[in-house]
VOTI-741737 format. One record per residue (C-alpha): x, y, z; residue number from 0. Coordinates in Angstrom, 1 decimal, decimal comma, padded with zeros to 4 digits, always signed. Last residue first. Layout:
<atoms>
[[X; Y; Z]; NUM]
...
</atoms>
This chain:
<atoms>
[[-030,3; +019,5; -002,9]; 438]
[[-027,4; +021,4; -001,5]; 437]
[[-025,7; +018,1; -000,9]; 436]
[[-025,8; +016,6; -004,3]; 435]
[[-025,4; +020,1; -006,0]; 434]
[[-021,7; +020,2; -003,7]; 433]
[[-020,9; +016,7; -005,5]; 432]
[[-021,7; +017,8; -008,8]; 431]
[[-018,8; +021,0; -008,4]; 430]
[[-016,4; +018,6; -006,6]; 429]
[[-016,5; +016,0; -009,4]; 428]
[[-016,0; +018,9; -011,9]; 427]
[[-012,9; +020,4; -010,2]; 426]
[[-011,6; +016,9; -009,2]; 425]
[[-012,2; +015,3; -012,9]; 424]
[[-008,4; +014,2; -012,8]; 423]
[[-009,4; +012,6; -009,8]; 422]
[[-007,7; +013,5; -006,4]; 421]
[[-007,5; +010,2; -004,4]; 420]
[[-008,0; +008,5; -001,2]; 419]
[[-006,9; +004,4; -002,1]; 418]
[[-009,1; +001,5; -003,6]; 417]
[[-010,1; -001,7; -002,9]; 416]
[[-007,7; -003,0; -000,2]; 415]
[[-007,7; -006,1; +001,4]; 414]
[[-004,1; -006,7; +002,4]; 413]
[[-004,2; -003,6; +004,9]; 412]
[[-006,4; -005,0; +007,0]; 411]
[[-005,9; -009,2; +006,8]; 410]
[[-001,9; -008,0; +006,9]; 409]
[[-002,3; -005,9; +010,0]; 408]
[[-004,6; -008,5; +011,9]; 407]
[[-008,1; -008,7; +012,6]; 406]
[[-011,1; -006,5; +010,8]; 405]
[[-012,2; -004,9; +014,2]; 404]
[[-009,3; -005,6; +016,5]; 403]
[[-010,2; -008,4; +019,1]; 402]
[[-011,6; -007,2; +022,6]; 401]
[[-010,7; -009,9; +025,5]; 400]
[[-009,9; -007,0; +028,1]; 399]
[[-011,5; -003,9; +027,4]; 398]
[[-011,1; -001,3; +024,6]; 397]
[[-010,0; +002,3; +024,6]; 396]
[[-009,2; +003,0; +028,5]; 395]
[[-007,2; +006,3; +028,6]; 394]
[[-003,7; +006,2; +029,1]; 393]
[[-002,8; +009,1; +026,8]; 392]
[[-001,6; +007,2; +023,9]; 391]
[[-004,7; +005,3; +023,9]; 390]
[[-005,5; +002,2; +026,6]; 389]
[[-006,1; -001,8; +025,8]; 388]
[[-007,6; -003,2; +028,5]; 387]
[[-005,5; -006,3; +029,3]; 386]
[[-005,1; -010,0; +027,6]; 385]
[[-006,5; -008,5; +024,4]; 384]
[[-007,5; -010,7; +021,8]; 383]
[[-005,0; -011,1; +019,0]; 382]
[[-005,4; -009,3; +015,4]; 381]
[[-001,5; -009,3; +015,3]; 380]
[[-001,1; -005,6; +014,6]; 379]
[[-003,5; -003,4; +017,1]; 378]
[[-004,0; -006,3; +019,6]; 377]
[[-000,8; -008,4; +019,5]; 376]
[[+001,4; -005,4; +019,8]; 375]
[[-000,8; -004,0; +022,7]; 374]
[[-000,3; -007,3; +024,8]; 373]
[[+003,3; -007,6; +023,5]; 372]
[[+003,7; -004,0; +025,1]; 371]
[[+004,4; -001,1; +022,5]; 370]
[[+007,4; +000,8; +022,0]; 369]
[[+009,6; -001,7; +020,7]; 368]
[[+006,9; -002,6; +018,3]; 367]
[[+007,1; +000,6; +016,7]; 366]
[[+010,5; -000,4; +015,2]; 365]
[[+009,1; -003,6; +013,6]; 364]
[[+006,1; -001,7; +012,2]; 363]
[[+008,4; +000,3; +009,9]; 362]
[[+005,7; +002,5; +007,8]; 361]
[[+003,4; +002,6; +011,2]; 360]
[[-000,1; +002,1; +011,4]; 359]
[[-002,9; +003,7; +012,8]; 358]
[[-005,5; +002,5; +015,6]; 357]
[[-004,8; +005,6; +017,8]; 356]
[[-002,5; +003,6; +020,6]; 355]
[[-000,6; +002,5; +017,0]; 354]
[[+000,2; +006,3; +016,5]; 353]
[[+002,1; +006,1; +019,9]; 352]
[[+004,2; +003,2; +018,8]; 351]
[[+005,0; +004,3; +015,5]; 350]
[[+006,0; +007,9; +016,8]; 349]
[[+008,6; +006,5; +019,5]; 348]
[[+009,9; +003,7; +016,7]; 347]
[[+012,8; +004,8; +014,4]; 346]
[[+011,2; +005,9; +011,4]; 345]
[[+010,1; +009,2; +012,4]; 344]
[[+014,0; +009,7; +014,1]; 343]
[[+015,5; +009,0; +010,6]; 342]
[[+012,9; +011,9; +009,2]; 341]
[[+014,0; +014,2; +012,2]; 340]
[[+017,9; +013,5; +011,2]; 339]
[[+017,2; +014,3; +007,9]; 338]
[[+015,3; +017,6; +008,9]; 337]
[[+018,7; +018,5; +010,9]; 336]
[[+020,8; +017,8; +007,7]; 335]
[[+018,4; +020,1; +006,4]; 334]
[[+018,7; +022,7; +008,9]; 333]
[[+022,5; +022,3; +008,9]; 332]
[[+022,7; +023,4; +005,3]; 331]
[[+019,5; +023,4; +002,8]; 330]
[[+015,8; +023,5; +003,2]; 329]
[[+014,1; +026,0; +000,9]; 328]
[[+012,9; +023,3; -001,2]; 327]
[[+010,4; +021,6; +001,3]; 326]
[[+011,4; +018,4; +002,4]; 325]
[[+008,2; +015,6; +002,7]; 324]
[[+006,9; +013,9; +005,4]; 323]
[[+004,3; +011,2; +004,5]; 322]
[[+000,6; +010,0; +004,5]; 321]
[[-001,5; +007,3; +003,6]; 320]
[[-005,1; +006,3; +003,0]; 319]
[[-007,1; +003,2; +002,2]; 318]
[[-010,5; +002,2; +000,9]; 317]
[[-011,2; -001,4; +002,2]; 316]
[[-012,3; -004,7; +001,0]; 315]
[[-015,3; -006,1; -000,9]; 314]
[[-016,0; -008,3; +001,7]; 313]
[[-016,5; -005,4; +004,4]; 312]
[[-014,4; -005,3; +007,8]; 311]
[[-016,9; -003,9; +009,7]; 310]
[[-015,4; -000,9; +012,2]; 309]
[[-018,0; -001,6; +015,5]; 308]
[[-019,7; +000,8; +017,6]; 307]
[[-021,5; -000,2; +021,1]; 306]
[[-021,7; +002,6; +023,6]; 305]
[[-019,6; +002,8; +026,9]; 304]
[[-018,3; +006,1; +026,2]; 303]
[[-014,9; +004,7; +025,1]; 302]
[[-016,9; +003,0; +022,3]; 301]
[[-017,8; +005,9; +020,9]; 300]
[[-013,9; +007,2; +020,6]; 299]
[[-012,9; +003,9; +019,4]; 298]
[[-015,3; +004,5; +016,4]; 297]
[[-013,8; +007,6; +015,8]; 296]
[[-010,2; +006,5; +015,8]; 295]
[[-010,9; +004,2; +013,0]; 294]
[[-012,7; +006,5; +010,6]; 293]
[[-016,3; +006,7; +009,7]; 292]
[[-018,3; +006,6; +006,6]; 291]
[[-021,8; +005,8; +008,3]; 290]
[[-024,2; +003,5; +010,0]; 289]
[[-026,3; +003,5; +012,9]; 288]
[[-026,9; +007,6; +012,6]; 287]
[[-029,2; +009,5; +015,3]; 286]
[[-028,0; +007,1; +017,7]; 285]
[[-026,4; +009,8; +020,1]; 284]
[[-022,9; +008,1; +019,8]; 283]
[[-023,1; +007,9; +016,1]; 282]
[[-023,8; +011,2; +015,5]; 281]
[[-021,4; +012,6; +018,1]; 280]
[[-018,4; +010,4; +016,8]; 279]
[[-019,2; +011,7; +013,6]; 278]
[[-019,2; +015,3; +014,0]; 277]
[[-016,3; +014,9; +016,8]; 276]
[[-013,9; +014,1; +013,9]; 275]
[[-015,0; +016,6; +011,3]; 274]
[[-016,5; +017,2; +008,1]; 273]
[[-020,0; +015,5; +008,4]; 272]
[[-023,0; +015,0; +006,4]; 271]
[[-026,3; +014,0; +007,8]; 270]
[[-029,5; +012,1; +008,2]; 269]
[[-029,2; +010,6; +004,6]; 268]
[[-032,4; +008,6; +003,1]; 267]
[[-034,5; +011,4; +003,5]; 266]
[[-035,9; +010,5; -000,3]; 265]
[[-034,9; +013,7; -001,9]; 264]
[[-031,1; +012,7; -000,5]; 263]
[[-031,6; +009,2; -002,4]; 262]
[[-032,5; +010,9; -005,4]; 261]
[[-029,6; +012,9; -005,1]; 260]
[[-027,3; +010,3; -004,3]; 259]
[[-028,5; +008,3; -007,6]; 258]
[[-028,0; +011,0; -009,7]; 257]
[[-024,5; +011,9; -008,0]; 256]
[[-023,0; +008,6; -009,1]; 255]
[[-024,4; +008,6; -012,6]; 254]
[[-022,9; +012,1; -013,5]; 253]
[[-019,9; +010,8; -011,8]; 252]
[[-019,5; +008,0; -013,8]; 251]
[[-020,5; +010,3; -017,1]; 250]
[[-017,6; +012,6; -016,0]; 249]
[[-015,0; +009,6; -015,6]; 248]
[[-013,9; +008,7; -012,5]; 247]
[[-010,3; +008,5; -011,2]; 246]
[[-010,8; +006,7; -007,3]; 245]
[[-013,5; +004,4; -008,5]; 244]
[[-011,1; +003,4; -011,4]; 243]
[[-013,2; +001,7; -014,2]; 242]
[[-016,2; +002,0; -012,5]; 241]
[[-019,1; -001,0; -012,8]; 240]
[[-022,5; +000,5; -011,8]; 239]
[[-025,5; -000,7; -010,0]; 238]
[[-024,5; -004,1; -008,9]; 237]
[[-025,2; -003,2; -005,1]; 236]
[[-021,7; -003,5; -004,3]; 235]
[[-020,5; -001,3; -007,3]; 234]
[[-023,0; +001,4; -005,8]; 233]
[[-021,6; +001,0; -002,2]; 232]
[[-017,7; +001,3; -003,1]; 231]
[[-018,8; +004,0; -005,6]; 230]
[[-020,5; +005,6; -002,3]; 229]
[[-017,5; +005,5; -000,4]; 228]
[[-015,7; +006,8; -003,3]; 227]
[[-018,2; +009,9; -003,5]; 226]
[[-017,6; +010,5; +000,5]; 225]
[[-013,5; +010,5; +000,1]; 224]
[[-013,0; +013,0; -002,8]; 223]
[[-015,9; +014,9; -001,6]; 222]
[[-015,3; +015,5; +002,0]; 221]
[[-018,8; +015,8; +003,5]; 220]
[[-018,4; +012,3; +005,2]; 219]
[[-021,8; +010,5; +004,5]; 218]
[[-024,4; +009,7; +007,2]; 217]
[[-027,1; +007,1; +007,4]; 216]
[[-030,0; +007,3; +009,8]; 215]
[[-032,8; +008,8; +007,7]; 214]
[[-033,2; +005,4; +005,9]; 213]
[[-031,4; +002,7; +007,1]; 212]
[[-033,6; +000,0; +005,9]; 211]
[[-033,5; +001,6; +002,5]; 210]
[[-030,2; +000,1; +002,1]; 209]
[[-027,8; +002,3; +000,4]; 208]
[[-025,0; +002,3; +002,8]; 207]
[[-025,4; -001,3; +003,1]; 206]
[[-024,1; -001,9; -000,5]; 205]
[[-020,4; -002,1; +001,6]; 204]
[[-021,3; -005,5; +002,4]; 203]
[[-021,0; -007,7; +005,7]; 202]
[[-023,0; -006,0; +008,0]; 201]
[[-024,2; -008,7; +010,4]; 200]
[[-027,9; -008,3; +012,7]; 199]
[[-029,1; -005,9; +014,9]; 198]
[[-029,1; -002,8; +013,8]; 197]
[[-029,3; -001,0; +017,2]; 196]
[[-027,2; -003,0; +019,0]; 195]
[[-024,7; -003,3; +016,1]; 194]
[[-024,0; +000,6; +015,9]; 193]
[[-022,0; +000,8; +012,8]; 192]
[[-018,8; +002,3; +011,3]; 191]
[[-018,0; +001,8; +007,4]; 190]
[[-014,3; +001,2; +006,2]; 189]
[[-010,9; +002,8; +006,4]; 188]
[[-007,8; +001,1; +006,2]; 187]
[[-004,5; +002,9; +007,9]; 186]
[[-001,7; +005,0; +006,8]; 185]
[[+001,3; +007,0; +008,7]; 184]
[[+004,9; +007,5; +007,9]; 183]
[[+006,2; +006,8; +004,0]; 182]
[[+008,9; +009,5; +003,7]; 181]
[[+007,7; +011,6; +000,8]; 180]
[[+008,8; +011,9; -002,8]; 179]
[[+011,5; +010,0; -003,2]; 178]
[[+015,0; +009,8; -004,4]; 177]
[[+017,6; +007,2; -005,3]; 176]
[[+015,3; +005,9; -008,2]; 175]
[[+012,3; +003,0; -008,0]; 174]
[[+009,8; +003,4; -011,1]; 173]
[[+007,1; +005,5; -013,1]; 172]
[[+009,3; +008,6; -011,8]; 171]
[[+007,2; +011,5; -010,3]; 170]
[[+007,7; +014,9; -011,6]; 169]
[[+009,1; +018,4; -010,6]; 168]
[[+012,5; +017,4; -009,5]; 167]
[[+015,1; +019,3; -007,8]; 166]
[[+016,3; +016,4; -005,6]; 165]
[[+016,0; +014,0; -008,0]; 164]
[[+014,4; +011,8; -010,7]; 163]
[[+011,1; +011,1; -008,3]; 162]
[[+009,8; +008,2; -006,4]; 161]
[[+006,9; +007,3; -004,5]; 160]
[[+004,2; +008,8; -007,0]; 159]
[[+003,0; +005,3; -007,9]; 158]
[[+003,8; +003,3; -005,0]; 157]
[[+001,5; +005,5; -002,9]; 156]
[[-001,6; +003,9; -004,9]; 155]
[[-003,5; +006,9; -005,5]; 154]
[[-007,1; +006,0; -006,7]; 153]
[[-007,2; +002,2; -008,1]; 152]
[[-003,9; +001,0; -008,1]; 151]
[[-004,7; -002,2; -006,0]; 150]
[[-001,5; -003,8; -004,5]; 149]
[[-000,2; -006,2; -006,3]; 148]
[[+000,5; -009,3; -004,9]; 147]
[[+004,3; -010,7; -004,2]; 146]
[[+003,8; -012,4; -000,6]; 145]
[[+005,0; -009,2; +001,0]; 144]
[[+002,1; -007,0; -000,8]; 143]
[[+003,3; -004,7; -003,7]; 142]
[[+003,7; -001,3; -004,8]; 141]
[[+007,5; -001,7; -004,2]; 140]
[[+008,8; +000,9; -002,0]; 139]
[[+005,1; +001,7; -000,4]; 138]
[[+003,4; -001,3; -000,3]; 137]
[[+006,5; -002,8; +000,3]; 136]
[[+006,2; -002,2; +004,1]; 135]
[[+009,6; +000,5; +005,1]; 134]
[[+012,5; -002,1; +006,2]; 133]
[[+014,6; -001,0; +003,0]; 132]
[[+014,0; +002,6; +003,8]; 131]
[[+015,7; +001,9; +007,7]; 130]
[[+018,8; +004,6; +007,3]; 129]
[[+017,3; +007,0; +005,1]; 128]
[[+020,0; +009,2; +003,8]; 127]
[[+020,6; +006,7; +000,9]; 126]
[[+016,8; +008,1; +000,1]; 125]
[[+017,7; +011,1; -000,9]; 124]
[[+014,4; +012,9; -000,3]; 123]
[[+013,3; +015,2; -003,3]; 122]
[[+012,7; +018,7; -002,9]; 121]
[[+009,6; +020,6; -002,4]; 120]
[[+008,2; +023,9; -003,6]; 119]
[[+008,1; +023,1; -007,1]; 118]
[[+004,5; +023,4; -008,0]; 117]
[[+005,2; +019,5; -009,3]; 116]
[[+005,2; +018,5; -005,6]; 115]
[[+001,8; +019,9; -004,7]; 114]
[[-001,0; +018,5; -006,4]; 113]
[[+000,2; +014,7; -006,5]; 112]
[[+001,4; +015,1; -003,3]; 111]
[[-002,0; +015,8; -002,1]; 110]
[[-003,0; +012,2; -003,0]; 109]
[[-000,2; +011,0; -001,1]; 108]
[[-001,5; +012,4; +002,1]; 107]
[[+001,0; +015,6; +003,3]; 106]
[[+003,0; +016,3; +006,4]; 105]
[[+005,3; +019,2; +005,2]; 104]
[[+008,6; +019,6; +006,8]; 103]
[[+010,2; +022,9; +006,6]; 102]
[[+006,9; +025,2; +006,3]; 101]
[[+006,5; +029,1; +006,4]; 100]
[[+009,1; +029,3; +003,2]; 99]
[[+006,5; +027,3; +001,1]; 98]
[[+003,7; +030,0; +001,6]; 97]
[[+001,6; +029,3; -001,8]; 96]
[[+002,0; +025,8; -002,5]; 95]
[[+002,3; +024,4; +001,3]; 94]
[[-000,3; +026,8; +002,5]; 93]
[[-002,6; +025,9; -000,1]; 92]
[[-002,4; +022,1; +000,5]; 91]
[[-003,2; +022,5; +004,4]; 90]
[[-006,2; +025,2; +003,8]; 89]
[[-007,5; +022,4; +001,4]; 88]
[[-007,7; +020,1; +004,4]; 87]
[[-006,6; +020,6; +007,9]; 86]
[[-003,6; +022,8; +009,3]; 85]
[[-002,1; +021,8; +012,6]; 84]
[[+001,5; +022,9; +013,4]; 83]
[[+003,9; +021,7; +014,9]; 82]
[[+007,4; +023,0; +016,0]; 81]
[[+010,3; +020,9; +016,1]; 80]
[[+013,3; +022,3; +018,5]; 79]
[[+016,4; +020,8; +018,5]; 78]
[[+018,3; +018,1; +020,6]; 77]
[[+017,1; +014,9; +018,8]; 76]
[[+015,5; +013,2; +021,7]; 75]
[[+013,5; +016,2; +023,5]; 74]
[[+012,3; +017,8; +020,3]; 73]
[[+011,1; +014,5; +019,3]; 72]
[[+009,6; +013,7; +022,2]; 71]
[[+008,0; +017,3; +022,1]; 70]
[[+006,7; +016,9; +018,3]; 69]
[[+004,9; +013,7; +018,8]; 68]
[[+003,2; +015,2; +021,7]; 67]
[[+002,1; +018,0; +019,6]; 66]
[[+000,4; +016,1; +016,8]; 65]
[[+000,7; +016,6; +013,1]; 64]
[[-000,9; +013,2; +012,5]; 63]
[[-004,5; +013,2; +012,8]; 62]
[[-004,4; +017,0; +012,8]; 61]
[[-003,4; +017,7; +009,8]; 60]
[[+000,2; +018,7; +008,8]; 59]
[[+002,8; +021,3; +009,2]; 58]
[[+006,3; +020,7; +010,6]; 57]
[[+008,2; +023,7; +011,3]; 56]
[[+011,9; +023,0; +012,0]; 55]
[[+013,7; +024,9; +014,6]; 54]
[[+017,7; +024,9; +014,7]; 53]
[[+019,9; +026,5; +017,3]; 52]
[[+020,7; +023,3; +019,4]; 51]
[[+022,2; +022,2; +015,9]; 50]
[[+024,6; +025,0; +016,0]; 49]
[[+026,8; +023,2; +018,6]; 48]
[[+026,7; +019,9; +017,2]; 47]
[[+027,8; +021,0; +013,6]; 46]
[[+030,4; +023,4; +015,0]; 45]
[[+032,2; +020,0; +016,7]; 44]
[[+031,6; +017,8; +014,2]; 43]
[[+029,1; +015,2; +014,6]; 42]
[[+030,3; +011,6; +015,7]; 41]
[[+027,1; +009,8; +014,8]; 40]
[[+024,2; +008,9; +012,7]; 39]
[[+021,5; +006,1; +013,2]; 38]
[[+020,6; +005,7; +016,9]; 37]
[[+018,5; +009,2; +016,6]; 36]
[[+021,8; +011,0; +016,1]; 35]
[[+024,6; +011,8; +018,6]; 34]
[[+027,7; +010,7; +019,9]; 33]
[[+029,3; +013,5; +021,5]; 32]
[[+031,9; +016,0; +019,3]; 31]
[[+030,8; +019,2; +021,1]; 30]
[[+028,6; +018,4; +024,2]; 29]
[[+025,2; +020,5; +023,8]; 28]
[[+023,6; +019,5; +021,1]; 27]
[[+024,7; +015,8; +021,5]; 26]
[[+023,7; +015,6; +025,0]; 25]
[[+019,8; +015,0; +024,2]; 24]
[[+020,5; +012,4; +021,5]; 23]
[[+022,8; +010,5; +024,3]; 22]
[[+020,4; +010,4; +026,9]; 21]
[[+017,6; +009,4; +024,6]; 20]
[[+019,7; +006,3; +023,3]; 19]
[[+020,4; +005,2; +026,8]; 18]
[[+023,8; +004,2; +027,0]; 17]
[[+024,1; +000,5; +028,3]; 16]
[[+025,6; -000,7; +024,8]; 15]
[[+028,0; +001,8; +023,4]; 14]
[[+026,5; +003,8; +020,5]; 13]
[[+028,1; +002,8; +017,6]; 12]
[[+030,0; +005,1; +015,5]; 11]
[[+029,3; +003,8; +011,7]; 10]
[[+028,4; +007,2; +010,1]; 9]
[[+030,4; +010,6; +009,1]; 8]
[[+028,0; +014,0; +009,6]; 7]
[[+025,9; +014,8; +006,7]; 6]
[[+027,3; +016,9; +004,3]; 5]
[[+026,2; +020,6; +004,2]; 4]
[[+024,3; +021,9; +001,6]; 3]
[[+025,6; +024,3; -000,9]; 2]
[[+022,9; +027,1; -001,5]; 1]
[[+020,0; +026,8; -003,8]; 0]
</atoms>
């Protein structure tokens, strides 16, 4: 690896009255200007002049690799962020087999289990992340703010958050000076329902298997996620008790899939979806009244004027999280720019943007600066909206008076039952899942 350029000196504050974005945009063009995402200042002349020529390629899934974020970052930082969206296994394959085509890898934590040991990524030096100590402790300590341990079923981000060094290929069991990913976006998932068509409260995961809804149930056709939704339902109903729903044994997989095949032959499932739009259309049409669902999809149904709810189930939520990783080939000024980009990600604009889609920021307090008090109250505090709640593009998502399904931030994230993951028996599990879908 080539020698890495040291980061610019720290400590020179932006003067009061100067807009942060104005300072940042001027940095790339004016030698010696105070620049950085409000975090690093006083760049050397040559560094500042060359910065504007940098392009970083950020590759991730469609829900997080959003072009609007790239445009804002490019505007604020003075160099170009090129955002590319690749979903599912194709994203993992590209990061592993074509690492030179990626600069910033935007991955879910379960995927990092598969990717990081392959050697294409480098550890993130934590001392260069200015707000690391403000990241929610789910990621940095594996705990809630009140000291409770977070569920370790599935891939708890904390368990693979740290690595031994910049060149490491393995994960550390306790905090170190390097991280595998910069935590950035996460949520607590549950079931979506049509309350107008069901007509009664839904409080348990077991309802996913209730014969009452025969022919009107859908599952997400992503094996590692769909099978955990079913495991939550089977455990809720009392059929099975799993050692770890996120890392099943072959025996547990076999028992789970047998129940699924029996239900499928009875006509219990209406569909198996694998895209956001499919889940929205199934629910909006009324073909399905209860299904695996993602928070923004529930909102998308409601924006059509159709009742749809994301129910807080008593057994807890299935959670997921994603972060930004640095590819190993980054060095010199391009690596410096990448750290600037990571720091920008925590500074608030991105957090405010994704909050309006129902997702959470790893540093909520900076996201708050880019939300109105009403928006903050609705998305994070579980308060009734005083005005209509709009998405990042100005479309009305919720009417005044609405309360977020599941309530406040820690009511939702504080009740996690399991995390999205990749199982030790993943190959076997996927084969059995495919047998179920094709049965």
